[in-house]
Phi, psi and omega in degrees: 000129179252131173251136183256131178239165177286153178103206187279339188304315180299323180292322178295316179298318179295324178295318178294316180297327179297330178294334182269351188290145176238138178090019176263011180289151178291145177300144178063032178230067186297338180293341181282333186295319180300316179296319180297313180295321179296316179297318177300318179298318179296318181288330179293341175296330182263321184231099177302156180306134180091000180294136176278110183292341177293343180282352182249149179286159177300324179298316180295317178297320179294319178301314182292321180292330182282326186305313180299332179282352179255006178269130177298144181239136177301318183292347178251025182056044179066016173272167178259154175303323179296319178296315180297316178298319179298316179296317182294319182281344179276346178288146180287328180229126181260125178278129179295145181276319182216153178284143177259008181277000000 
């Protein structure tokens, strides 16, 4: 059950819930499902299916949400997603990866 309050809390709750979602992959993009299932498995170590996220503090939810982004990934040459995001956002000009046209 989600309760909405004014301010940043509803957005934070939605971001955490988005980490648990299954089936939000783009159509015809099978490579996305493996990452989604792996992420769900990692988060289930902390919050079993059916867990009420309101029972946890914002600090605890943030800790759990941050941990997967601090794990080195083979696909990123053993870099972490957080490191890669930091490098990308520190550049003055970001080159697009793919066209949206």
